[in-house]
C-alpha angles and dihedrals in degrees: 000000000000145000126242124176122187126179143149111263116207102177088112130026133276090040121242134211110242127194131178131183141171123245105229130119120188130190108201106319093332126101107234096183142340094205105066118134116233103164117063140176113228117206115228111197125169126191137191132193112287134199090289090060092244126108093263102119113097113218099166136032126171138126134230135197132258125188124184139197132180130023111036094207091053095046099048091044089050091054093042092051093047098052098067094038096052094040093056105049118143130202144158110232113199118242092231093044135075126258090242088067090061102046128080118257120232087256092056089052091049089053091053090050090051092053094048092044091052092052093048095046091053092049096045093039092059089080101016102043116198091352087076090068124105142155132234143191128211111201139164141081119328112210091194092064097019090230137108111253141181130202125193120208117199132173117237132176120239108186091188089071135059118246086032100208122104134174114223114209115201131172112229118229106228095164088113108072091216091063117111123178113215133193128188133021134002093005096167093047095048093044087058094050088053092052092046090051093048089051089063095058132064109270110273093000110148089257090055091053091050098045097108089059093045089053094054090047089055094048088051093046099049095034093235093172133027095220096051113070152102117075131342113251121205136198132175124191135189142129086307090062128244130326127196114204133212122224120249112212124184117231090217124014111254099017127095100235107104145158129229117222136183118203084350091303120124108247095210103039107026104031090028130162120350100206105295090343141078135207107271106190118151115254138225130182 
């Protein structure tokens, strides 16, 4: 299965939406991979007619976050479908209006994700049954409301309809700083671990805000659950868009030499040079 945690982090202002996940995918009782992406940055690009008469003039550029849990085929196809859709939006902002009137809200994007997720679940479920199901989060800054928002998309079965599958899209209330949205296995147990860890720190101390991340790191280190493993993934979202982070791992504890990894892969030696360039993700230990 998997683990995803998403919450509002107020250690700096303006507050940001943070998300963390593991990178393990299991099939039955076997580990399929420990290097599977579950946190994504979705580009949001809107164009209007330019001097040529075609929709080639960019009037809005942003990015929002996607977190997935469940069937890996569903999750990766959902992301792969969303990228060309959200990076090729067209609109006609009025000269006497504001740009925010001509861009999708985060709720609009979550609605799109729900429609695509339902279609993919139905197609994959024709052969895989309930194993085709998965959950998702859409998170980030909404310029229509000028707020950080998080939407949860969950599959449910409605036997009064044919086909019976529905995707419920619900906005998560993160107004309380203690609130953490979880996807994946053992949610009640992990939520309690986060509460317990936070109780050991001063309220709203930097460690208090980062407790959901610390709990996941501890679970990965002590191998608490067979279905949660691999490397920690991190994403942060705000008015600037979404940033995905690499992991900084010391070669020897207590010494400065370190290696940067993405999905457990060494950025310098495994991902390597990309022509004259290198991967430049921000890093966090």
